[in-house]
C-alpha positions, 0 to 999 in steps of 0.5 A, a space after each residue: 514603667 519607662 516613658 520616652 518622650 520627645 525632646 524640643 532641641 538637639 545640639 542647639 537646634 530646635 526640634 519641631 517633631 519626630 517621625 518614626 518609621 518601621 519595618 513592622 513585621 520584623 519590628 513586631 517579631 523582635 519586640 515579641 522576642 524581647 518579651 520572651 527573653 524577659 520572661 526567661 531571665 525574670 521568671 517572676 515577671 507577671 505582665 509586660 507592655 511595650 508600645 512604640 509610636 510610629 509616624 509623627 510624634 509631636 515634642 513632649 509627647 511619648 514615643 515609647 512606653 514600656 511597663 513590667 509588673 512583678 512581685 519585687 521592683 528589683 526584677 521589674 526595674 531590671 526588666 524594664 532597662 533590658 527592654 529599653 536597651 534591647 529595643 533601641 539596639 535591635 528593633 528596626 525603628 528609624 527616627 527622623 528629627 524635624 527641625 524648622 528648616 531641616 531634618 536629620 535621620 538619627 541612629 540609636 548608639 545601641 543599635 547593632 546595625 549602626 556601627 556595622 560599616 564604621 
């Protein structure tokens, strides 16, 4: 299981909370694709759960949870790592960090479209 929680600071700024937005139909499609890919790469995987919150997420609360079960932990651990990395790289979910007097939209360094114009 991977549980991604909201941190309370970023580069010395105090984070009040996060806000997530998504292109829902595409995000759901991409998450289903990730699950299909996991089942192809690790046929022994029995169950997969992927959930990413949208809207306001207070600090210390989970933004994303991924759980994978299989008869052997190695496959589950590899599949979970694949899920979180692929989710960050391909699922259209955007994060806004809210500070006391400011905010900042964040992009995942893994995101394939983040570096396309650079």
